[in-house]
LUMTIKOL-528793 format. One line per 4 residues: number of its first residue (from 1); their letters; for each residue x, y, z of N, C-alpha, C. Coordinates in pm, 1 decimal. Atoms other than C-alpha are relative to their C-alpha. Example, Ala and Ser with C-alpha at 12.3 -4.5 7.8 and 13.67 -1.06 7.14 Angstrom:
1) as) 89.0,-119.0,0.0,1230.0,-450.0,780.0,90.0,120.0,0.0 ~ -82.0,-119.0,-6.0,1367.0,-106.0,714.0,-77.0,109.0,73.0
end
This chain:
1) mqef) -138.0,5.5,45.7,9447.5,8859.2,11090.5,11.1,-87.2,-125.0 ~ -8.0,86.7,117.4,9387.4,8579.3,10842.0,-39.0,77.7,-125.9 ~ 41.7,-79.2,116.0,9197.8,8811.4,10607.0,107.2,101.8,-35.5 ~ -104.4,-100.1,23.7,9462.8,9079.7,10648.6,117.1,-63.3,-75.1
5) reev) -115.5,65.9,63.7,9741.0,8834.8,10555.9,-31.1,-44.8,-143.1 ~ 39.0,38.1,135.8,9549.6,8705.1,10253.6,-0.8,121.3,-92.4 ~ 7.7,-121.4,81.2,9488.0,9058.2,10129.4,137.7,62.5,-22.0 ~ -138.1,-47.5,15.2,9853.0,9150.9,10187.4,63.1,-65.5,-122.3
9) aitr) -58.5,73.1,112.9,9957.1,8882.1,9938.0,-60.2,46.4,-132.9 ~ 66.5,-46.9,122.1,9699.0,8994.7,9680.2,49.6,138.7,-35.9 ~ -43.2,-137.7,24.3,9797.5,9358.6,9718.3,144.4,3.0,-48.9 ~ -140.5,7.3,44.5,10165.9,9269.8,9681.0,6.4,-36.4,-148.3
13) rvln) 2.5,38.4,142.4,10085.3,9099.3,9346.0,-36.3,118.9,-87.9 ~ 43.2,-115.0,79.4,9908.0,9411.4,9221.8,109.4,107.2,-0.6 ~ -105.4,-102.0,-6.5,10178.9,9651.8,9343.4,122.5,-39.6,-82.5 ~ -115.3,45.2,78.2,10447.8,9439.1,9178.5,-17.6,22.2,-149.5
17) rvpe) 26.5,-24.3,142.1,10282.4,9508.7,8841.1,13.8,147.7,-38.1 ~ -8.3,-143.1,29.9,10316.9,9886.9,8869.8,124.7,27.0,-83.8 ~ -116.0,-29.6,83.6,10539.5,10001.0,8582.5,71.5,127.4,48.2 ~ -76.3,-111.9,-55.5,10811.4,10223.5,8725.1,7.6,119.2,-96.0
21) sklt) -11.8,-107.9,98.8,10833.7,10424.5,8402.5,-126.9,83.8,-11.6 ~ 129.2,-70.4,10.5,10470.2,10536.2,8445.7,-47.1,58.5,133.6 ~ 43.2,-45.3,-133.3,10468.2,10655.8,8808.3,-68.4,136.5,-0.8 ~ 62.5,-133.1,4.0,10366.7,11010.4,8706.6,-123.9,3.7,-89.4
25) wkph) 117.5,6.4,87.5,10089.9,10894.6,8469.2,-127.5,6.1,83.3 ~ 132.2,3.4,-62.4,9727.8,10963.1,8560.3,-106.3,-4.0,-108.7 ~ 103.1,17.7,102.3,9407.7,10871.7,8376.0,-89.1,122.2,-20.2 ~ 88.1,-117.5,5.8,9234.0,11203.8,8443.7,62.7,109.8,83.8
29) aksm) -58.1,-113.6,-72.4,9325.4,11551.0,8567.3,-34.3,-2.7,149.1 ~ 40.4,4.4,-140.7,9135.4,11488.8,8893.4,53.2,-122.9,73.4 ~ -49.4,125.0,-58.0,9300.7,11150.6,8954.1,137.9,17.7,61.7 ~ -136.8,9.5,-49.8,9608.3,11066.7,9157.0,86.5,-57.3,-111.5
33) tlgq) -90.2,67.7,92.9,9915.2,10967.5,8960.3,5.9,-147.5,38.9 ~ -19.1,141.6,-28.6,9990.6,10598.2,8936.4,87.1,-18.2,123.4 ~ -90.0,9.5,-114.9,10274.9,10646.7,9183.7,-67.0,40.5,130.5 ~ 70.4,-43.7,-121.0,10060.2,10839.1,9433.0,-100.5,-105.1,45.8
37) lawh) 98.4,102.1,-34.9,9787.1,10574.7,9418.7,69.7,-123.8,57.2 ~ -74.3,115.8,-50.2,10038.5,10292.6,9461.9,56.7,29.0,138.7 ~ -53.2,-38.4,-132.4,10198.4,10480.5,9754.3,-110.6,-3.6,104.5 ~ 114.5,-1.8,-91.8,9858.0,10533.3,9915.7,-36.9,-142.4,40.5
41) iatm) 32.8,139.8,-26.5,9780.0,10162.4,9886.7,109.0,-65.3,84.6 ~ -113.7,61.3,-70.4,10126.7,10065.0,10008.6,5.6,40.9,146.3 ~ -15.1,-49.8,-137.5,10114.0,10278.4,10322.7,-126.8,-11.6,83.3 ~ 128.0,5.1,-70.2,9751.0,10221.8,10414.6,-4.1,-95.3,119.8
45) pgsl) 12.0,89.3,-116.5,9784.2,9914.8,10642.0,63.7,56.8,126.0 ~ -68.6,-53.0,-117.5,10035.3,10078.0,10874.7,-62.9,126.9,51.9 ~ 52.3,-128.1,-45.9,9891.3,10426.5,10881.6,-140.8,-12.1,56.9 ~ 136.9,12.2,-49.8,9528.2,10322.5,10924.7,-9.2,-85.9,125.0
49) sqlv) 3.3,79.6,-122.9,9601.4,10056.7,11184.8,47.6,84.0,119.0 ~ -43.7,-90.6,-107.4,9784.1,10322.0,11387.1,-109.2,101.7,31.9 ~ 108.3,-95.8,-18.9,9495.4,10562.2,11335.6,-108.2,-55.9,92.3 ~ 105.9,56.8,-83.4,9244.9,10322.0,11493.8,48.2,-31.7,141.5
53) qqes) -50.8,15.3,-136.7,9472.8,10284.4,11795.9,-32.7,124.0,83.9 ~ 35.0,-123.8,-69.8,9385.2,10644.5,11881.3,-146.7,-4.9,41.6 ~ 140.3,-7.7,-43.2,9055.9,10745.5,12044.3,-88.0,63.8,-106.8 ~ 76.7,-70.6,102.5,8952.5,10968.7,11754.0,95.9,55.8,-104.4
57) fdls) -78.9,-63.3,104.6,9068.3,11139.1,11436.9,-79.5,116.7,-54.4 ~ 63.1,-119.7,55.1,8992.7,11488.3,11308.2,45.8,17.0,-144.2 ~ -30.4,-9.7,143.0,8975.1,11501.7,10928.9,64.0,132.1,-39.6 ~ -52.9,-131.7,35.9,9059.9,11872.2,10925.2,151.0,9.3,21.2
61) kasf) -144.5,-2.6,-27.2,9412.8,11788.9,11045.3,78.3,-92.2,-92.3 ~ -63.9,99.0,86.8,9488.2,11541.4,10765.3,29.8,57.3,-137.5 ~ -30.6,-28.7,140.1,9649.5,11571.6,10425.4,-34.6,-125.8,-78.6 ~ 42.1,115.0,77.9,9492.4,11347.9,10166.5,66.3,-5.2,-137.3
65) vppq) -74.7,2.4,125.0,9746.6,11407.2,9891.2,127.1,-81.5,23.0 ~ -119.3,82.9,-19.3,9994.4,11119.3,9883.0,121.1,60.3,-71.4 ~ -119.8,-48.3,67.6,10354.6,11204.2,9795.9,23.0,-75.9,-131.2 ~ -34.4,64.4,127.0,10491.7,11122.2,9451.3,128.7,-79.8,19.9
69) pksl) -121.2,80.3,-16.7,10733.9,10829.4,9490.3,88.2,8.8,-124.4 ~ -96.6,-9.1,109.2,11046.4,10824.9,9278.4,28.9,-134.4,-66.0 ~ -30.3,131.8,55.5,11070.1,10448.4,9225.9,-98.1,-104.2,51.7 ~ 81.3,112.5,-45.5,10883.1,10121.7,9250.6,61.5,-60.2,125.6
73) eeil) -66.8,52.8,-119.2,11141.7,10006.0,9503.2,-42.4,78.3,125.0 ~ 44.9,-83.9,-111.5,11042.7,10299.1,9726.4,-141.0,-40.5,44.7 ~ 137.4,40.9,-29.9,10677.1,10190.8,9705.7,-1.2,-136.1,69.0 ~ 0.4,136.1,-54.6,10749.6,9823.4,9774.3,65.5,-6.6,137.9
77) taye) -63.3,-6.7,-132.3,10981.4,9903.4,10066.2,-97.1,58.8,101.8 ~ 100.7,-60.4,-88.9,10714.3,10128.5,10216.7,-110.9,-99.8,30.3 ~ 104.6,99.5,-19.7,10461.3,9849.4,10165.9,40.3,-104.0,103.9 ~ -44.3,103.7,-94.4,10664.5,9588.8,10351.7,3.8,53.9,142.9
81) qsvr) -2.4,-60.3,-133.8,10716.3,9827.5,10645.1,-142.4,24.3,49.9 ~ 139.0,-26.6,-36.0,10349.2,9925.1,10642.7,-71.8,-127.9,42.8 ~ 60.7,128.8,-35.7,10243.0,9559.5,10650.2,48.9,-43.9,137.7 ~ -53.1,37.3,-132.8,10474.7,9491.0,10946.0,-64.7,85.7,108.5
85) dgeq) 60.8,-90.1,-98.7,10339.1,9796.9,11129.8,-147.2,-33.3,20.7 ~ 142.0,33.3,-9.8,9978.5,9704.4,11050.8,-22.6,-128.7,74.8 ~ 13.6,128.9,-67.0,10022.0,9346.0,11161.5,28.9,12.7,149.0 ~ -35.4,-18.1,-141.0,10191.5,9448.7,11484.8,-111.5,74.7,73.6
89) sles) 106.7,-77.9,-62.4,9920.3,9703.3,11559.2,-125.2,-84.1,21.0 ~ 119.6,83.0,-11.0,9638.8,9458.4,11491.1,18.2,-113.2,101.1 ~ -24.6,109.6,-94.2,9798.7,9173.6,11687.2,0.1,46.9,144.8 ~ -7.1,-50.0,-137.2,9845.0,9394.2,11991.1,-135.0,50.6,52.4
93) mtdd) 129.4,-51.7,-43.0,9481.3,9506.6,11999.9,-81.2,-108.4,70.8 ~ 83.4,94.3,-75.0,9272.1,9334.8,12264.8,-142.9,2.0,-54.6 ~ 140.2,4.5,41.0,8912.6,9229.2,12201.9,-77.8,117.6,58.3 ~ 70.6,-111.6,-62.3,8789.8,9491.0,12449.4,30.4,130.5,-72.0
97) rakg) -38.9,-122.6,71.6,8984.8,9763.0,12269.1,-66.5,3.2,-137.9 ~ 60.9,7.4,133.1,8854.7,9644.9,11929.7,-149.8,30.5,5.4 ~ 143.3,-24.9,-14.3,8496.5,9663.2,12058.4,-29.4,140.6,50.7 ~ 17.3,-133.1,-57.1,8552.1,10006.1,12212.2,-30.4,106.2,-105.0
101) pwrl) 40.4,-105.8,93.4,8431.5,10333.0,12057.8,119.6,74.5,-60.9 ~ -96.8,-82.0,72.4,8628.0,10532.1,11800.4,-78.8,108.3,-72.5 ~ 71.6,-114.5,57.0,8527.3,10879.9,11678.4,72.5,58.3,-120.4 ~ -49.6,-77.8,112.7,8570.2,11053.6,11346.0,-60.1,138.6,13.0
105) erng) 42.9,-138.9,-17.5,8552.5,11432.5,11365.2,47.3,85.1,-117.0 ~ -46.8,-103.0,92.3,8586.3,11736.6,11143.1,-11.7,132.6,73.7 ~ -6.1,-127.0,-74.6,8694.1,12060.7,11306.5,-60.6,-13.5,139.0 ~ 46.9,22.5,-135.9,8613.4,11912.5,11646.8,-143.6,-46.3,11.4
109) keif) 139.9,44.5,-2.7,8257.4,11813.7,11550.3,-6.2,-146.2,-41.7 ~ 10.7,143.5,25.6,8167.8,11446.4,11559.3,-74.4,-29.4,-129.7 ~ 66.1,51.8,119.5,8087.3,11279.7,11228.0,-65.9,-132.8,35.0 ~ 57.7,124.3,-49.7,8038.4,10936.0,11382.4,87.0,-55.6,111.2
113) tkpr) -69.7,83.9,-97.0,8132.5,10708.2,11669.1,-44.3,-142.3,-28.8 ~ 27.0,140.5,30.7,8160.0,10337.5,11591.6,96.2,-86.5,79.3 ~ -97.2,91.2,-60.0,8320.7,10031.7,11745.7,127.0,-2.7,-86.3 ~ -130.3,-3.3,68.6,8690.4,10025.8,11655.3,9.2,-109.0,-108.7
117) fsvm) -8.1,107.2,100.7,8655.7,9688.4,11473.7,-80.1,35.1,-124.8 ~ 80.1,-43.0,114.3,8386.1,9839.6,11249.9,77.8,100.0,-85.3 ~ -82.1,-97.8,70.7,8619.3,10124.7,11159.5,114.7,-70.8,-72.7 ~ -106.8,76.6,65.6,8897.5,9875.4,11085.6,-53.7,-66.5,-126.5
121) rsim) 60.6,64.7,116.5,8663.0,9692.2,10848.9,-25.2,101.9,-110.9 ~ 40.2,-94.4,104.1,8533.2,10000.0,10666.3,114.3,88.6,-48.8 ~ -102.3,-95.0,41.7,8822.7,10244.7,10666.4,131.2,-70.0,-33.9 ~ -128.3,62.8,25.9,9120.3,10014.3,10685.9,-10.2,-102.1,-112.8
125) lnhw) 4.0,106.9,98.8,9020.1,9706.7,10486.7,-78.7,37.5,-125.7 ~ 79.9,-29.7,118.5,8735.2,9811.2,10255.9,57.8,115.8,-80.5 ~ -61.7,-115.0,66.3,8903.0,10142.3,10176.6,124.3,-45.1,-76.8 ~ -120.2,55.8,63.3,9223.9,9952.5,10094.8,-38.0,-75.6,-127.5
129) yhhr) 43.8,79.0,115.2,9039.4,9714.2,9860.9,-51.7,91.0,-111.6 ~ 53.2,-96.0,97.4,8864.1,10005.6,9690.9,113.7,59.6,-83.4 ~ -111.1,-61.7,73.3,9193.1,10173.8,9602.1,80.0,-103.6,-78.6 ~ -66.6,105.6,76.7,9348.8,9843.4,9496.7,-77.4,-26.7,-128.9
133) gqls) 82.0,13.2,120.9,9056.5,9808.9,9252.5,27.7,112.8,-97.9 ~ -37.1,-111.9,86.8,9135.8,10155.2,9118.8,132.8,-27.7,-69.2 ~ -131.9,28.3,55.7,9495.4,10047.4,9070.7,-8.4,-104.2,-111.0 ~ 13.3,100.0,106.4,9386.6,9743.9,8868.7,-54.6,64.1,-127.8
137) vylr) 49.6,-71.7,118.4,9196.4,9980.1,8636.1,114.1,80.7,-63.3 ~ -116.2,-71.3,53.8,9507.6,10198.8,8599.9,87.0,-96.6,-80.3 ~ -83.9,97.5,69.5,9704.0,9885.7,8507.0,-62.4,-38.6,-133.9 ~ 69.2,37.3,123.5,9442.3,9784.4,8248.6,14.5,111.6,-103.8
141) llev) -11.0,-112.7,93.4,9448.5,10133.9,8093.1,140.7,14.2,-55.8 ~ -139.3,-6.8,43.4,9827.2,10111.5,8070.4,44.3,-126.5,-74.1 ~ -31.0,124.9,70.3,9807.4,9768.6,7900.0,95.6,-89.6,78.3 ~ -79.7,85.9,-87.0,9978.2,9603.5,8199.1,-89.0,-118.4,38.9
145) pvpa) 82.1,115.5,-38.3,9855.9,9246.5,8262.0,-43.7,9.1,147.2 ~ 55.7,-8.3,-134.8,9627.1,9252.4,8565.3,10.8,-137.8,65.0 ~ -13.3,130.2,-65.6,9709.5,8978.2,8816.4,-133.8,-50.5,53.0 ~ 116.9,57.3,-65.5,9454.4,8743.6,8964.2,-17.3,68.1,135.7
149) iygp) 28.0,-63.1,-129.3,9286.5,8909.8,9260.0,-88.4,-93.9,81.3 ~ 87.2,96.6,-66.3,8986.7,8698.4,9366.2,-40.6,-108.5,-98.0 ~ 23.0,99.4,103.8,9017.1,8441.4,9093.9,74.7,44.6,-123.6 ~ -75.8,-32.2,120.9,9154.3,8444.4,8741.0,-36.9,137.5,-55.5
153) sade) 28.3,-126.0,70.0,9185.4,8771.8,8553.4,-2.2,-30.5,-148.7 ~ -0.7,17.8,144.4,9149.9,8820.1,8179.0,141.3,-21.3,-52.8 ~ -139.8,11.8,39.9,9530.7,8816.9,8170.6,68.9,-122.8,57.1 ~ -59.5,116.2,-66.0,9596.8,8513.4,8391.2,-105.4,-108.0,17.6
157) gpfa) 91.1,110.5,-28.2,9441.6,8172.7,8435.9,-66.1,-53.4,-124.8 ~ 62.4,70.8,112.8,9208.7,7969.7,8216.6,-73.0,92.4,-97.5 ~ 76.7,-90.1,87.0,9031.7,8276.1,8071.3,90.5,94.4,-78.3 ~ -93.0,-91.5,67.0,9345.9,8451.8,7946.3,16.5,-36.5,-145.9
end
């Protein structure tokens, strides 16, 4: 929970830098728009923490195209709700449940079975950090000052 709360604050700093006027911008034809990426990051804690509460997940039943938000306020509101949902889900999980098996499937065929806490680390947290890193690159390409994430950035702190 401590790591989750620390990362929530960092992610909030990055999301707060998203320029509302550029929500439909994307750096490449194959990329998500800025708004879609920010939405994905904003909703990840709640949706993924709920996902690991289940016994398994079938990838063939998922949509991996985030919606296009209309405003930064919409993204930030979704983020605050997602953080509350994620925190509640994680706090309610017992140690036995966290150590229990969780399966990822595609069309009913098992891809892997891992302890639930391992899935929380890789899919929930690491996946979240990965996309937050993408967002910092989007910000840099848009000439938006990148906030400090794990220390000073080129735009903040003693190296700016």
